[in-house]
C-alpha positions as CSV (number, residue, x, y, z in Angstrom):
1,M,-25.8,-89.0,-116.7
2,S,-25.0,-91.6,-114.1
3,H,-27.0,-91.7,-111.0
4,R,-25.4,-92.9,-107.8
5,R,-26.8,-93.0,-104.3
6,S,-24.8,-91.1,-101.7
7,D,-23.5,-93.2,-98.8
8,T,-26.3,-91.8,-96.7
9,G,-28.8,-92.5,-99.5
10,E,-27.6,-96.1,-99.7
11,A,-27.9,-96.5,-96.0
12,L,-31.5,-95.1,-96.0
13,T,-32.3,-97.4,-98.9
14,Q,-31.3,-100.3,-96.7
15,V,-33.5,-98.9,-93.9
16,I,-36.4,-98.6,-96.3
17,L,-36.0,-102.2,-97.5
18,A,-35.7,-103.5,-93.9
19,N,-38.8,-101.5,-93.0
20,F,-40.8,-103.0,-95.9
21,R,-39.8,-106.5,-94.7
22,A,-40.6,-105.6,-91.1
23,N,-44.0,-104.1,-92.0
24,G,-45.0,-107.4,-93.7
25,L,-43.8,-109.4,-90.8
26,L,-45.5,-107.1,-88.3
27,L,-48.8,-107.3,-90.1
28,A,-48.6,-111.1,-90.1
29,A,-47.8,-111.1,-86.4
30,G,-50.6,-108.6,-85.8
31,D,-53.0,-110.9,-87.7
32,L,-52.1,-113.7,-85.3
33,L,-52.5,-111.5,-82.2
34,A,-55.8,-110.1,-83.4
35,A,-57.1,-113.5,-84.6
36,Y,-57.9,-114.5,-81.0
37,E,-60.6,-111.8,-81.1
38,G,-61.7,-112.5,-84.6
39,L,-60.0,-109.5,-86.1
40,T,-57.3,-108.7,-88.6
41,S,-54.3,-106.3,-88.2
42,A,-56.2,-103.7,-90.2
43,R,-59.2,-103.8,-87.9
44,W,-56.9,-103.8,-84.9
45,Q,-55.0,-100.8,-86.2
46,V,-58.2,-98.8,-86.5
47,L,-59.5,-99.8,-83.1
48,G,-56.1,-98.9,-81.7
49,A,-56.0,-95.5,-83.3
50,V,-59.3,-94.6,-81.6
51,A,-58.3,-96.3,-78.3
52,L,-54.9,-94.6,-78.1
53,A,-56.3,-91.2,-79.0
54,G,-58.5,-91.3,-75.9
55,Q,-61.2,-89.4,-77.8
56,P,-63.4,-90.0,-80.9
57,L,-61.7,-89.3,-84.2
58,T,-62.8,-88.8,-87.8
59,V,-61.9,-91.2,-90.5
60,P,-59.3,-88.8,-92.0
61,Q,-57.7,-88.4,-88.6
62,I,-57.5,-92.1,-88.2
63,A,-56.0,-92.4,-91.7
64,R,-53.3,-89.8,-91.0
65,R,-52.4,-91.3,-87.6
66,M,-52.0,-94.7,-89.1
67,G,-50.5,-93.8,-92.4
68,L,-53.4,-95.4,-94.3
69,T,-55.7,-94.2,-97.0
70,R,-59.1,-92.7,-96.0
71,Q,-60.8,-95.2,-98.3
72,S,-59.3,-98.2,-96.5
73,V,-60.0,-96.7,-93.1
74,H,-63.6,-95.9,-94.2
75,A,-64.1,-99.5,-95.3
76,T,-62.7,-100.9,-92.1
77,V,-64.7,-98.5,-89.9
78,T,-67.9,-99.5,-91.8
79,R,-67.1,-103.2,-91.0
80,L,-66.3,-102.4,-87.3
81,V,-69.5,-100.4,-86.9
82,R,-71.5,-103.3,-88.5
83,D,-69.8,-105.7,-86.0
84,G,-70.7,-103.4,-83.1
85,L,-67.1,-102.5,-82.1
86,L,-67.2,-98.9,-83.2
87,E,-70.0,-96.3,-83.5
88,L,-70.4,-93.1,-85.4
89,T,-71.5,-90.0,-83.6
90,P,-72.3,-86.5,-84.9
91,N,-69.3,-84.1,-85.4
92,A,-70.2,-80.5,-84.4
93,D,-67.2,-79.3,-86.3
94,H,-67.9,-81.1,-89.6
95,R,-71.4,-82.5,-90.3
96,R,-70.2,-84.7,-93.2
97,S,-67.4,-86.3,-91.2
98,S,-68.8,-88.3,-88.2
99,L,-66.7,-89.0,-85.2
100,V,-65.7,-92.6,-84.7
101,R,-65.6,-94.0,-81.1
102,L,-65.2,-97.4,-79.4
103,T,-68.2,-99.2,-78.1
104,E,-68.0,-101.2,-74.9
105,P,-67.5,-104.5,-76.9
106,G,-64.9,-102.7,-79.0
107,R,-63.1,-101.6,-75.8
108,A,-63.1,-105.1,-74.5
109,I,-61.8,-106.6,-77.7
110,Y,-59.1,-104.0,-77.9
111,S,-58.1,-104.6,-74.3
112,G,-57.8,-108.4,-74.9
113,I,-55.5,-107.9,-77.9
114,D,-53.5,-105.2,-76.0
115,Q,-52.8,-107.7,-73.2
116,R,-51.5,-110.3,-75.7
117,Q,-49.5,-107.5,-77.4
118,V,-47.8,-106.5,-74.2
119,A,-46.4,-110.0,-73.6
120,W,-45.4,-110.4,-77.2
121,V,-43.7,-107.0,-77.6
122,N,-41.8,-107.6,-74.3
123,R,-40.4,-110.9,-75.7
124,L,-39.6,-109.3,-79.0
125,A,-37.7,-106.4,-77.4
126,R,-35.4,-108.6,-75.3
127,G,-31.8,-108.1,-76.2
128,I,-32.4,-104.9,-78.2
129,G,-31.0,-101.8,-76.5
130,H,-33.5,-99.2,-75.3
131,A,-31.4,-96.4,-76.8
132,D,-31.3,-98.2,-80.2
133,L,-35.1,-98.5,-80.2
134,E,-35.5,-94.8,-79.3
135,T,-33.1,-93.8,-82.1
136,T,-35.0,-96.1,-84.5
137,A,-38.3,-94.5,-83.5
138,R,-36.8,-91.0,-83.9
139,V,-35.4,-91.7,-87.4
140,L,-38.7,-93.3,-88.6
141,D,-40.7,-90.4,-87.2
142,E,-38.5,-88.0,-89.1
143,L,-38.9,-90.0,-92.3
144,C,-42.6,-89.9,-91.8
145,R,-42.6,-86.1,-91.3
146,R,-40.5,-85.6,-94.5
147,L,-42.8,-88.0,-96.5
148,E,-45.9,-86.3,-95.2
149,A,-44.4,-82.9,-96.2
150,G,-44.2,-84.3,-99.8
151,D,-40.5,-84.9,-99.9
152,T,-40.8,-87.6,-102.5
153,E,-39.6,-85.8,-105.6
154,G,-36.1,-85.8,-106.9
155,T,-34.0,-82.8,-106.0
156,S,-30.9,-81.1,-107.3
157,D,-29.0,-82.5,-104.3
158,E,-28.3,-85.8,-106.2
159,G,-25.2,-87.5,-104.9
160,E,-24.8,-85.2,-101.9
161,D,-24.2,-86.8,-98.6
162,Q,-25.9,-84.7,-95.9
């Protein structure tokens, strides 16, 4: 039996490949932005998840929001707690899963990186249409929802163009 990607499947494959490349390049750029504060992209991601939430989060919540494994987030949180940028507080809803929150030094470091990111992202966005970026975000969000729902198995729809 011959397997062939539908036209839409081929287009999505190109999006996935471009996303893999963009992810690697974004992590490298993030490492450069975060290096001024002595951090890596991974540490910045975790600080950012907590900062952007506006409230303390558990390790599993951070992992879900960032698309990372709990184990990698746990290791990063441990390092950031050791460095005084995050702190763990009791969680009334789940005794075994502490809440992670920014410390004042963590807030200051995140703010410094965020200021550099604003200038960088504004330069990066020049010449790309706002509507194109909104469409890209919507498509990637939908792919995330489908992947989170477990849509990774082959289906009987092979070859169909939806």
